[in-house]
Backbone as numpy.savetxt, mean C-alpha at the origin, in Angstrom:
# Nx Ny Nz CAx CAy CAz Cx Cy Cz
18.61 6.81 20.25 17.27 6.75 19.41 17.43 7.97 18.04
16.72 6.86 16.71 16.82 7.88 15.71 16.02 7.76 14.78
15.76 8.14 14.30 14.67 7.99 12.76 15.73 7.40 11.91
14.67 6.05 11.49 15.38 5.49 10.69 15.54 6.10 9.01
16.27 6.59 8.23 16.06 6.88 6.75 17.01 7.14 6.06
16.75 5.36 5.85 17.06 4.45 5.06 16.73 5.34 3.40
17.68 4.92 2.37 17.17 5.40 0.91 15.91 4.43 0.79
14.65 5.17 0.09 13.66 4.68 -0.72 13.66 3.35 -1.59
13.14 2.32 -1.01 13.22 0.95 -1.67 13.03 0.88 -2.80
11.62 1.45 -3.29 11.81 1.07 -4.89 11.77 2.17 -5.50
12.75 1.76 -6.70 12.93 3.20 -8.09 12.87 2.59 -9.39
12.04 3.13 -10.33 11.81 2.72 -11.76 12.57 3.28 -12.70
13.52 2.85 -12.96 14.33 3.46 -14.37 13.57 3.68 -15.73
12.80 5.14 -15.56 12.08 5.15 -16.75 12.53 6.64 -17.47
13.17 7.93 -16.59 12.81 8.96 -17.13 14.13 9.04 -17.79
15.36 8.43 -17.34 16.82 8.25 -17.82 16.71 8.26 -19.21
15.30 7.37 -20.09 15.90 6.65 -21.05 14.94 7.75 -22.13
14.72 8.61 -21.52 14.18 9.75 -22.09 14.55 11.19 -22.12
15.87 11.13 -22.10 16.69 12.30 -21.41 16.75 12.89 -23.24
16.92 12.51 -24.00 17.00 12.84 -25.72 15.86 13.82 -26.02
14.47 13.59 -25.30 13.92 14.38 -25.57 12.46 14.07 -25.14
11.37 14.77 -24.78 10.26 14.06 -23.65 9.29 13.30 -24.56
9.10 12.58 -24.80 8.11 11.71 -25.76 7.21 10.83 -24.38
6.66 11.36 -23.83 6.02 10.75 -22.89 4.80 12.06 -22.59
3.79 11.56 -21.70 3.33 12.67 -20.46 3.06 12.53 -19.66
3.46 13.26 -18.94 3.79 13.16 -16.98 2.59 13.94 -16.13
1.98 13.04 -15.63 1.31 13.67 -14.78 0.96 13.78 -12.78
1.10 14.62 -12.23 1.60 14.88 -11.36 0.55 15.43 -10.17
0.12 14.38 -8.82 -1.09 14.59 -8.07 -1.03 14.31 -6.37
-0.80 15.30 -5.71 -0.71 14.48 -4.16 -2.30 14.34 -3.67
-1.94 13.47 -3.49 -2.80 12.64 -2.89 -2.28 11.34 -1.89
-3.33 10.50 -1.00 -2.91 9.40 -0.26 -1.70 9.74 0.53
-1.59 11.10 0.90 -0.51 11.89 1.47 1.13 11.51 0.63
0.81 11.36 -0.58 2.26 11.27 -1.30 2.24 12.14 -2.61
3.06 12.23 -3.31 3.28 12.69 -5.00 2.82 11.15 -5.50
1.67 11.05 -6.91 1.17 10.03 -6.92 2.03 10.50 -8.85
3.09 10.13 -9.40 3.25 10.09 -10.85 2.53 9.23 -11.77
2.08 10.36 -12.53 1.47 8.83 -13.76 2.02 9.25 -15.51
2.83 8.76 -15.65 3.32 8.44 -17.03 2.77 7.88 -18.02
2.41 8.56 -19.25 1.74 7.50 -20.53 3.00 7.77 -21.33
2.91 6.80 -22.23 3.59 6.69 -24.00 2.54 6.94 -24.64
1.21 6.84 -24.55 -0.12 6.76 -25.41 -0.79 7.54 -24.92
-1.91 7.96 -25.41 -2.71 8.65 -25.26 -2.84 10.26 -25.25
-3.64 10.87 -24.33 -3.52 12.59 -24.63 -3.77 13.04 -23.12
-3.86 14.57 -23.33 -3.94 14.77 -21.77 -5.58 14.76 -21.03
-6.13 14.17 -22.00 -7.57 14.22 -20.82 -7.53 13.12 -19.94
-6.60 11.40 -20.89 -6.47 10.32 -20.24 -5.76 10.74 -18.68
-4.93 11.91 -19.09 -4.29 11.97 -17.28 -5.06 12.72 -16.40
-6.23 14.02 -17.24 -6.89 14.43 -16.16 -7.62 13.08 -15.53
-8.17 12.34 -16.51 -8.91 11.61 -15.82 -8.46 9.91 -14.94
-7.01 9.97 -14.88 -6.31 9.37 -13.71 -5.98 9.98 -12.74
-5.56 11.42 -12.82 -5.85 12.38 -11.35 -7.06 12.67 -10.81
-8.12 12.62 -11.60 -9.78 12.55 -10.61 -9.68 11.21 -9.94
-9.69 9.97 -10.77 -10.01 8.92 -10.23 -9.12 8.92 -8.67
-7.74 8.96 -8.54 -6.99 8.93 -7.71 -7.47 9.85 -6.91
-7.76 11.47 -7.02 -8.86 12.03 -6.02 -9.91 11.70 -5.42
-10.30 11.13 -6.34 -11.62 10.40 -5.79 -10.80 9.64 -4.75
-11.00 8.80 -4.88 -10.47 7.15 -3.80 -9.92 7.80 -2.51
-8.31 8.72 -3.02 -8.35 9.54 -1.25 -8.98 9.90 -0.71
-9.91 10.81 -1.30 -11.03 11.54 -0.87 -11.92 10.33 -0.22
-12.46 9.50 -0.60 -13.07 8.50 -0.26 -12.60 7.30 1.58
-10.74 7.22 1.07 -10.78 6.34 1.98 -9.99 7.39 3.20
-9.82 8.55 3.15 -9.08 9.05 4.12 -10.07 8.99 5.75
-8.86 8.80 6.72 -9.65 8.65 7.68 -9.15 9.87 8.82
-8.60 10.76 8.23 -8.28 12.14 9.15 -8.87 13.22 8.74
-9.37 13.17 7.87 -10.46 14.68 7.37 -11.99 14.54 6.65
-13.25 14.84 7.17 -14.01 15.10 6.31 -13.92 16.00 5.32
-14.90 15.29 4.05 -14.42 15.62 2.83 -15.48 15.81 2.03
-15.51 17.40 1.76 -17.08 18.33 1.71 -17.56 17.49 0.84
-18.81 17.24 0.86 -20.12 16.43 -0.20 -20.20 14.85 -0.36
-19.46 14.40 0.63 -19.17 12.80 0.63 -19.28 12.41 2.19
-19.59 11.24 2.11 -19.18 10.31 3.71 -17.92 9.65 3.68
-17.04 9.58 3.97 -15.74 8.80 3.59 -15.55 7.81 4.87
-14.66 7.37 5.07 -13.90 6.84 6.42 -13.40 7.65 7.56
-13.75 8.74 7.46 -13.71 9.68 8.95 -15.05 9.86 9.22
-16.17 9.79 8.30 -17.61 10.11 8.90 -18.00 8.84 9.50
-17.30 7.74 8.60 -18.00 5.72 9.47 -17.33 6.62 10.77
-15.93 6.74 11.15 -15.75 6.45 12.22 -15.84 7.90 13.37
-16.39 8.46 12.75 -16.90 9.07 13.82 -18.66 9.58 13.72
-19.23 8.41 13.64 -20.78 8.27 13.96 -21.68 7.02 14.06
-22.22 7.38 15.20 -22.55 6.10 16.35 -23.50 5.24 15.51
-23.76 6.28 14.42 -25.03 5.53 13.75 -24.84 5.16 12.30
-25.50 4.28 11.45 -25.36 3.34 10.21 -25.23 4.54 9.17
-23.85 5.02 8.63 -23.75 5.62 7.22 -23.77 5.47 5.97
-24.78 6.06 4.65 -24.60 5.61 3.82 -23.89 6.21 3.27
-22.85 5.06 2.54 -21.55 5.71 1.19 -21.84 5.67 0.25
-20.26 5.97 -0.68 -20.50 5.67 -2.03 -20.55 4.60 -2.17
-21.10 3.55 -2.92 -21.07 1.96 -3.66 -19.71 1.82 -3.93
-18.76 2.95 -4.22 -17.33 2.54 -4.09 -16.51 2.36 -3.11
-16.89 3.53 -2.21 -16.41 2.79 -0.78 -16.55 1.77 0.11
-17.97 1.32 -0.68 -18.69 0.13 0.34 -18.03 -0.99 -0.74
-17.10 -0.92 -1.60 -16.98 -2.30 -2.74 -15.78 -2.50 -1.37
-15.07 -1.54 -1.59 -13.44 -1.47 -0.94 -13.51 -2.16 0.31
-14.55 -1.59 0.98 -14.99 -2.34 2.59 -15.13 -3.95 2.35
-16.39 -4.18 1.49 -16.68 -5.31 1.25 -15.48 -6.31 0.86
-14.42 -6.00 0.36 -13.44 -6.92 -0.37 -12.22 -6.88 1.09
-12.37 -5.82 1.45 -11.45 -5.49 2.84 -11.63 -6.96 3.79
-12.90 -6.83 3.83 -13.71 -7.92 4.87 -13.55 -9.69 4.79
-13.22 -9.38 3.02 -13.50 -10.76 2.87 -11.83 -11.45 3.21
-10.72 -10.36 3.09 -9.54 -10.53 2.70 -9.19 -10.74 4.69
-9.95 -9.70 5.31 -9.68 -9.76 6.75 -10.71 -11.83 7.61
-11.06 -11.97 7.07 -11.79 -12.98 7.49 -10.93 -14.32 6.73
-10.40 -14.08 5.95 -9.05 -15.26 5.71 -7.67 -14.99 6.47
-7.23 -13.42 6.58 -5.89 -13.85 7.07 -6.29 -12.78 8.17
-6.04 -13.11 9.64 -6.64 -11.94 11.00 -5.18 -11.27 10.90
-4.14 -11.21 10.37 -2.97 -10.44 10.78 -3.64 -8.76 9.80
-4.07 -9.60 8.77 -5.40 -8.15 8.26 -6.05 -7.78 8.87
-6.33 -6.51 9.40 -7.72 -6.13 10.23 -7.68 -4.65 9.74
-8.46 -4.05 9.13 -9.41 -2.63 8.71 -9.89 -1.78 9.92
-10.17 -3.01 11.17 -10.19 -1.63 12.23 -9.24 -1.89 13.15
-7.85 -1.48 12.41 -6.97 -1.29 13.69 -6.43 0.17 13.72
-7.44 1.25 13.06 -7.22 2.27 12.75 -6.42 3.29 14.41
-7.01 3.32 15.13 -6.77 4.11 16.20 -5.90 3.40 16.64
-5.15 1.80 16.56 -3.98 1.79 17.27 -2.74 2.27 16.24
-3.50 1.87 14.91 -1.58 2.63 14.25 -2.03 4.18 14.50
-2.63 4.86 14.69 -2.50 6.44 15.22 -1.81 6.39 15.96
-2.10 5.90 17.39 -1.18 5.89 18.44 0.06 5.24 18.39
0.22 4.63 17.76 1.77 4.32 17.25 2.49 5.19 16.80
1.95 5.52 15.68 2.41 6.74 15.08 2.71 7.76 16.01
1.85 8.48 16.67 2.22 9.40 17.51 2.67 9.31 18.30
3.07 7.75 19.34 4.12 7.61 19.99 5.82 8.04 19.26
5.36 6.80 18.00 7.21 7.20 17.31 6.94 8.72 17.04
6.61 9.37 16.58 6.80 10.69 15.98 7.64 11.76 17.43
7.27 10.98 18.92 7.74 11.56 19.95 9.29 10.88 20.08
9.36 9.68 19.25 10.63 8.65 19.74 10.14 8.14 20.85
8.91 7.46 21.19 8.60 6.51 22.36 7.97 5.48 21.91
8.13 4.29 22.68 7.60 3.26 22.63 5.97 3.79 23.06
5.09 2.79 22.68 3.57 2.88 23.15 3.22 1.81 23.86
3.00 2.25 25.42 2.92 1.65 26.58 1.44 0.33 26.54
2.53 -0.86 27.39 1.54 -1.73 27.42 0.21 -1.85 27.65
0.06 -0.68 28.34 -1.69 -0.46 28.67 -2.37 0.14 27.70
-1.94 0.90 27.04 -2.62 1.80 25.75 -2.79 0.63 24.32
-1.52 -0.42 24.27 -1.85 -1.47 23.49 -3.11 -2.47 24.04
-2.80 -2.53 25.27 -4.02 -3.43 25.57 -5.19 -2.66 25.34
-5.59 -1.68 25.66 -6.64 -0.55 25.04 -7.37 -0.92 24.15
-6.45 -1.09 22.97 -6.70 -0.54 21.97 -6.96 -1.85 21.12
-6.39 -3.20 21.78 -6.44 -4.51 21.63 -8.06 -4.83 21.37
-8.36 -4.54 22.65 -10.06 -4.65 23.30 -10.71 -4.00 22.05
-10.32 -2.57 22.25 -11.38 -2.16 21.08 -11.50 -3.03 20.01
-10.43 -3.57 19.30 -10.29 -4.12 18.36 -11.46 -5.01 18.30
-10.64 -5.99 19.40 -11.64 -7.17 19.83 -13.06 -7.25 19.81
-13.72 -6.35 20.48 -15.07 -6.28 20.87 -15.58 -5.55 19.40
-15.03 -4.68 18.93 -15.71 -4.20 17.62 -16.48 -4.47 16.28
-17.17 -4.50 15.58 -17.78 -5.00 14.28 -17.83 -4.01 13.29
-17.54 -4.25 11.74 -17.91 -3.42 10.75 -19.31 -4.02 10.49
-20.04 -3.39 10.30 -21.52 -3.96 9.56 -21.58 -3.21 8.55
-21.86 -4.52 7.41 -22.21 -3.49 5.88 -23.25 -3.82 5.42
-24.50 -2.73 6.09 -25.96 -3.18 5.41 -26.51 -2.97 4.05
-27.50 -2.81 3.87 -28.37 -2.70 2.57 -27.93 -1.64 2.33
-28.14 -1.01 1.33 -28.34 0.54 0.39 -26.92 0.96 0.43
-25.66 0.41 0.88 -24.52 0.78 0.94 -23.96 1.84 2.61
-25.07 1.13 3.32 -24.81 1.47 4.78 -23.81 0.77 5.46
-23.15 1.68 6.12 -21.82 0.74 6.85 -21.91 1.78 8.32
-21.22 0.51 9.46 -21.92 0.95 10.75 -20.00 0.24 11.46
-20.01 0.94 12.46 -18.84 0.31 13.47 -19.58 0.23 14.53
-19.70 -1.05 14.91 -20.37 -1.20 15.86 -19.14 -1.57 17.12
-18.72 -0.60 18.13 -17.56 -0.89 18.65 -16.98 0.53 18.96
-15.56 0.84 19.48 -14.96 1.66 19.87 -14.05 1.39 18.25
-13.86 1.05 17.71 -12.52 0.61 17.07 -12.25 1.87 15.66
-11.56 1.94 15.25 -11.80 3.37 14.26 -11.03 1.87 12.61
-11.16 2.65 11.95 -11.22 2.08 10.10 -9.91 2.70 9.80
-9.00 2.11 8.94 -7.96 2.25 8.58 -7.62 1.69 7.21
-7.63 2.64 6.17 -7.19 1.65 4.75 -6.30 2.02 3.86
-5.22 2.37 4.93 -4.03 2.44 4.33 -3.07 1.63 4.01
-3.40 0.62 3.59 -2.76 -0.64 3.65 -3.83 -1.12 1.70
-4.49 -0.39 1.64 -5.59 -0.94 0.35 -5.88 0.15 -0.38
-5.68 1.55 -0.02 -6.24 2.52 -0.72 -5.59 2.60 -2.09
-4.16 3.03 -2.02 -3.43 3.21 -3.12 -3.72 2.08 -4.03
-3.20 0.91 -3.91 -3.56 -0.37 -4.83 -5.12 -0.48 -5.30
-6.11 -0.31 -4.67 -7.09 0.00 -5.35 -7.65 0.74 -6.30
-7.18 1.90 -6.09 -7.20 3.07 -6.98 -6.42 2.86 -8.22
-5.57 1.99 -8.02 -4.71 1.43 -9.19 -5.59 0.24 -9.86
-6.01 -0.14 -9.33 -6.74 -1.68 -10.16 -7.96 -0.68 -11.02
-8.56 0.66 -10.52 -9.21 1.00 -11.44 -9.17 2.15 -12.60
-7.77 2.53 -12.23 -6.57 3.46 -12.90 -6.44 1.77 -14.50
-5.97 0.66 -13.65 -5.95 -0.21 -14.66 -6.62 -0.65 -15.69
-7.99 -0.95 -15.20 -9.68 -0.87 -15.71 -9.64 0.28 -16.87
-9.54 1.12 -16.78 -9.33 3.04 -17.21 -8.83 2.45 -18.57
-7.50 2.04 -17.91 -6.20 2.27 -19.41 -6.74 1.49 -20.77
-7.01 0.25 -20.14 -7.59 -1.20 -21.03 -8.69 -0.36 -21.74
-9.39 0.21 -20.66 -11.05 0.64 -21.53 -10.35 1.30 -22.65
-9.32 2.29 -22.32 -9.13 3.43 -23.46 -7.86 2.83 -24.59
-7.36 2.06 -24.31 -6.64 0.58 -25.41 -4.80 1.50 -24.84
-4.68 1.70 -23.92 -3.49 2.15 -23.75 -2.78 1.38 -22.79
-1.62 1.05 -23.27 -1.09 -0.32 -23.05 0.46 0.13 -22.23
0.66 1.03 -23.00 2.22 1.60 -22.25 2.27 2.69 -21.24
2.47 2.39 -20.02 2.30 3.66 -18.77 3.06 3.10 -18.14
2.96 4.04 -17.14 3.93 3.62 -15.59 3.11 4.59 -14.31
2.29 3.97 -13.49 1.38 4.84 -12.22 2.04 4.38 -11.22
3.10 5.68 -10.36 3.83 5.42 -8.99 3.32 6.08 -8.29
2.70 5.68 -7.42 1.90 6.21 -6.41 2.33 5.73 -5.09
3.73 6.62 -5.29 4.61 6.96 -3.65 5.36 5.68 -3.57
5.74 5.12 -4.61 6.32 3.90 -4.51 6.05 2.53 -3.89
5.13 2.79 -2.41 4.71 1.64 -2.06 3.51 0.38 -2.87
3.01 1.60 -4.21 2.14 0.73 -5.05 1.92 1.14 -6.36
2.86 0.19 -7.11 3.08 1.16 -8.59 2.38 0.05 -9.65
2.23 0.98 -10.27 0.78 -0.19 -11.54 2.09 0.01 -12.83
2.50 -0.87 -13.36 3.36 -0.93 -14.48 2.99 -1.93 -15.62
2.79 -0.53 -16.46 2.08 -1.39 -17.71 3.37 -2.14 -18.74
3.76 -1.32 -20.50 4.80 -1.51 -20.52 5.35 -0.19 -20.83
6.86 -0.43 -20.93 7.83 0.54 -21.24 7.32 1.04 -22.88
7.90 2.38 -23.16 8.22 2.67 -24.99 9.70 2.28 -24.87
10.18 0.76 -24.98 11.09 0.30 -25.30 11.43 -1.07 -26.38
12.14 -2.01 -26.41 11.87 -3.08 -27.73 10.93 -3.70 -26.94
11.50 -4.09 -25.38 10.59 -5.28 -25.04 9.85 -4.94 -23.87
9.54 -3.72 -23.64 8.33 -3.27 -22.62 8.68 -3.47 -21.38
10.14 -3.49 -20.62 10.33 -4.07 -19.30 10.63 -2.77 -18.62
10.15 -2.35 -17.65 11.08 -1.55 -16.85 12.11 -2.11 -15.55
12.82 -1.35 -15.44 13.89 -1.86 -14.03 13.76 -1.43 -12.67
13.66 -1.99 -12.16 13.01 -1.82 -10.93 13.96 -2.32 -9.88
14.75 -1.07 -9.31 16.17 -1.48 -8.32 15.43 -1.37 -6.70
16.15 -1.90 -6.31 16.50 -2.08 -4.52 17.06 -1.00 -4.36
17.05 0.15 -3.82 18.66 1.05 -3.19 18.75 0.24 -1.95
18.07 -0.64 -1.41 19.01 -0.74 0.15 19.73 -1.70 0.07
19.66 -2.63 -1.07 20.57 -3.65 -1.07 21.84 -3.22 -1.58
22.64 -3.50 -0.56 24.24 -3.33 -1.24 24.56 -3.31 -2.33
24.43 -4.56 -2.81 25.44 -4.88 -4.52 24.01 -4.34 -5.40
23.41 -3.46 -5.09 22.47 -2.63 -5.95 21.95 -3.41 -6.98
21.06 -4.28 -6.25 20.21 -5.02 -7.38 19.02 -4.69 -8.03
18.33 -5.41 -8.76 17.24 -5.04 -9.59 16.43 -6.36 -10.16
15.36 -5.45 -10.36 14.76 -7.06 -11.51 14.12 -6.61 -12.30
13.18 -6.73 -13.74 12.77 -6.58 -14.73 10.83 -6.89 -14.83
10.20 -5.87 -15.24 9.31 -6.41 -14.96 7.87 -5.25 -16.11
6.75 -5.91 -16.18 6.05 -5.13 -16.73 4.41 -5.98 -16.86
3.52 -4.98 -17.00 1.95 -5.36 -16.67 2.18 -6.04 -15.34
2.31 -5.65 -14.52 2.38 -6.16 -12.94 2.00 -5.08 -11.84
1.10 -5.40 -10.98 1.34 -4.09 -9.68 2.67 -4.69 -8.59
3.38 -4.00 -8.35 4.50 -4.05 -7.58 3.96 -2.72 -6.61
3.96 -3.96 -5.36 3.41 -3.50 -4.06 4.32 -3.81 -3.01
4.79 -2.44 -2.24 5.85 -2.84 -1.38 6.13 -2.15 0.17
6.21 -2.87 1.32 6.18 -2.26 2.45 7.12 -2.36 3.17
7.68 -1.50 4.25 8.73 -1.69 4.60 8.58 -0.79 5.66
9.77 -0.69 6.71 10.32 0.57 7.64 11.51 1.74 7.35
11.55 1.72 6.25 12.49 1.88 5.27 12.10 3.45 5.22
10.64 4.30 5.53 10.27 5.62 5.34 9.37 6.51 6.59
8.90 5.41 7.25 8.20 5.44 8.81 8.67 4.71 9.94
10.07 4.06 9.83 10.48 3.11 10.59 11.34 4.40 11.74
11.34 3.73 13.02 11.93 4.86 14.06 13.03 3.39 14.81
14.16 3.76 15.13 15.28 2.93 16.03 14.79 3.68 17.24
14.62 2.58 18.00 14.68 2.92 19.77 15.10 1.86 20.20
16.66 2.17 21.33 16.72 1.13 21.67 18.03 -0.22 20.95
18.01 0.00 19.90 18.65 -1.05 18.77 17.40 -1.82 18.20
16.29 -1.33 18.01 14.82 -1.82 17.57 14.03 -1.19 16.97
14.20 -1.41 15.41 13.37 -0.34 14.35 11.96 -0.62 14.76
11.15 0.00 14.71 9.47 0.21 15.00 9.17 0.46 14.06
7.82 0.05 13.77 7.22 0.71 12.05 5.91 1.12 12.16
5.08 1.84 11.06 4.01 1.97 11.56 3.10 1.07 10.81
3.66 -0.52 10.75 2.96 -1.39 10.46 2.67 -2.21 11.54
1.20 -2.35 12.08 1.42 -2.94 13.26 0.42 -4.05 13.29
0.91 -5.17 14.02 0.00 -6.61 14.49 -1.33 -6.32 15.16
-2.64 -6.08 14.93 -3.59 -6.23 15.11 -3.75 -6.96 16.19
-3.01 -8.20 16.23 -3.64 -9.65 17.21 -2.75 -9.63 18.30
-1.50 -8.83 18.15 -0.31 -8.30 19.17 -0.41 -7.07 19.53
-0.48 -6.13 18.69 -0.11 -4.56 19.26 0.88 -4.12 18.98
1.97 -5.11 18.36 3.00 -4.88 18.79 3.67 -4.16 16.93
4.55 -2.98 16.63 4.62 -2.49 16.08 6.38 -2.85 15.40
6.58 -4.20 15.75 7.91 -4.95 15.65 7.63 -5.71 14.01
8.71 -5.40 13.46 7.74 -6.53 12.38 9.35 -7.60 11.66
8.63 -8.79 11.46 10.06 -9.37 10.97 11.09 -9.04 10.39
10.26 -8.63 8.62 11.35 -8.03 7.74 11.44 -7.08 7.77
12.30 -6.20 7.18 12.50 -4.85 7.22 11.73 -4.37 5.94
11.33 -5.26 4.67 10.55 -4.65 3.59 10.15 -5.87 2.78
8.81 -5.79 1.84 8.49 -6.99 1.14 8.09 -6.28 0.19
8.11 -7.11 -1.04 7.64 -6.40 -2.49 7.00 -7.53 -2.64
5.63 -7.08 -3.36 5.60 -8.19 -3.82 5.07 -7.88 -4.97
4.70 -8.81 -6.22 4.40 -8.64 -7.27 2.94 -9.77 -7.85
1.99 -8.65 -7.93 0.73 -9.78 -8.24 0.12 -9.10 -9.45
-1.13 -9.86 -9.34 -2.16 -9.22 -10.76 -3.44 -8.20 -10.23
-3.27 -7.99 -8.82 -4.43 -7.06 -8.16 -3.48 -6.12 -7.42
-3.92 -4.69 -7.63 -3.82 -3.91 -6.53 -3.47 -4.02 -5.36
-5.23 -3.99 -5.04 -5.50 -3.56 -3.30 -4.94 -5.50 -2.81
-5.14 -6.08 -3.44 -4.55 -7.39 -2.93 -3.11 -7.44 -2.50
-2.44 -6.80 -3.67 -0.79 -7.10 -3.21 -0.23 -5.75 -2.45
-1.03 -5.05 -2.30 -0.58 -3.77 -1.08 -1.46 -4.25 0.20
-2.30 -5.58 0.26 -2.95 -5.73 1.66 -1.61 -7.20 1.72
-1.29 -7.31 0.93 -0.05 -8.77 0.96 1.38 -8.64 1.49
1.65 -7.38 1.13 3.12 -6.86 1.19 2.96 -6.49 2.46
1.80 -5.69 3.42 1.71 -5.28 4.38 1.95 -6.75 5.63
1.02 -7.83 5.48 0.89 -8.70 6.00 2.20 -9.58 6.19
2.74 -9.47 4.89 4.39 -10.04 5.00 4.83 -10.01 5.71
4.99 -8.59 5.80 6.18 -8.16 6.68 6.59 -8.48 8.02
4.66 -9.65 8.25 5.49 -10.07 10.13 4.93 -11.98 9.43
5.63 -12.10 8.59 5.64 -13.72 7.94 7.12 -14.32 8.44
7.28 -15.44 8.77 8.96 -15.64 8.13 9.33 -16.28 6.84
10.23 -16.87 6.56 10.35 -16.64 5.23 9.49 -18.07 4.46
9.52 -19.40 5.93 8.97 -20.40 5.17 7.42 -20.14 5.21
6.58 -19.59 5.62 5.31 -19.17 5.68 5.06 -18.11 4.11
6.39 -17.16 4.08 5.54 -16.56 2.56 5.88 -17.51 1.48
7.07 -18.34 1.91 6.76 -19.18 0.50 5.74 -20.38 -0.28
4.97 -20.19 1.02 3.67 -21.02 1.13 2.55 -20.08 0.97
2.86 -18.76 1.32 1.73 -17.84 0.86 2.07 -17.70 -0.50
3.22 -17.57 -1.23 3.01 -17.35 -2.41 2.92 -18.47 -3.77
2.24 -19.60 -3.16 1.51 -20.64 -3.69 0.53 -20.19 -3.31
0.17 -20.35 -2.56 -1.39 -20.62 -2.10 -2.14 -18.97 -3.08
-1.47 -17.80 -3.31 -1.97 -16.71 -3.49 -1.36 -16.16 -4.90
-0.38 -17.20 -5.42 -0.15 -17.04 -6.87 0.45 -15.55 -6.98
1.21 -15.46 -5.89 2.03 -14.09 -6.04 3.48 -14.11 -6.10
4.44 -13.40 -6.25 5.84 -13.85 -6.34 6.42 -12.42 -5.07
7.48 -12.55 -4.56 7.77 -11.63 -3.59 9.59 -11.97 -3.42
9.97 -10.41 -3.24 11.25 -10.21 -2.63 11.31 -10.00 -1.06
12.18 -10.66 -0.56 12.17 -10.03 1.29 13.52 -9.59 1.69
13.43 -8.36 2.12 14.66 -7.52 2.35 14.65 -7.49 4.13
15.49 -7.90 4.75 16.06 -7.64 6.18 17.80 -6.88 6.10
17.77 -5.72 6.89 18.74 -4.88 6.84 18.85 -4.34 5.22
20.01 -5.13 4.74 20.47 -3.82 3.83 20.53 -5.34 2.57
20.11 -6.57 2.97 20.30 -7.59 2.24 18.90 -8.52 1.46
18.71 -9.11 0.38 17.62 -9.52 -0.03 17.59 -10.79 0.40
17.25 -11.33 1.34 16.87 -12.25 2.20 16.39 -14.16 1.48
15.28 -13.23 0.62 14.79 -14.49 -0.50 13.97 -13.29 -1.36
13.99 -14.40 -2.63 13.00 -14.12 -3.58 12.94 -14.66 -4.40
11.67 -15.02 -4.67 10.67 -16.08 -5.55 11.76 -16.45 -6.97
11.62 -17.87 -7.27 12.95 -18.10 -8.09 12.74 -17.92 -9.45
11.22 -17.52 -9.77 10.91 -16.74 -11.37 11.73 -15.17 -11.52
11.88 -14.84 -10.95 12.24 -13.32 -10.43 13.83 -13.12 -10.25
14.78 -13.07 -11.34 15.60 -12.90 -11.76 16.27 -11.32 -11.22
16.73 -11.76 -10.82 17.60 -10.86 -9.56 19.15 -10.36 -10.10
19.20 -9.06 -10.53 20.13 -8.43 -11.53 21.04 -7.29 -10.91
22.30 -7.26 -11.07 23.05 -6.00 -10.29 23.82 -5.45 -11.23
23.64 -4.20 -11.37 24.30 -3.11 -11.77 25.97 -2.97 -12.21
């Protein structure tokens, strides 16, 4: 048994081009259990502060591990037996999540308790036992998230909410709209690798080099004005008896084994891209190709240290 310590999947070549002198604003903040870096080639420090505040606000609203002062967040909902009035922003996130869950059953925001128990087991290098899995699946099956009037939310049943697959991407959607309103087009918001909002780079073509260090041949692709969402077992995966278990769990079977080791999704929506990259960890290649057409996204699929599929419109280059 060993923890899978693969290199971080996604890197964006940005700072190397600025080594001759800093010509950008750089803001960092700890939220969503990671360091989020905001780089602006335009604007001012007030814009950096506004972006930090957006990130911190959505981190607080979607936190399912701790109560936050002065607000009702996901933790509050999970620990209340009655309807809770929440901020309209959180209500909107939940509404969008429920729309996606009705379309794709492999995405279920009520799998929070199951995910927590898998994480706890894997932290001790153990596989979650079948009895516990079945108990958690029954909770999910018999629970409902009720979105009522006046922004009230209630869980009927014993399941728990988990917005880990959507929170960073949704915050990036808000940031994109803010930057557009501020007439800022040259930027990069790197939310802990898994959720990246790439505007334009401060160079001739505006393209960023997006690297895939997991891949043996050191492939990369170029991108701008796009959301880049990544899911994988490269950070939280745990290898037990030759199988790599992930923090991404199947809400139908309860399994923490995925079909793919990593999936990158290029899309026009941060929250949808993040959800889709999580979903597609459990899809085979043919189903992913169909999904791309239906949802108008482009993907890169990695198994082991190799790209096993990428959308034809993504030009994969080699260093």
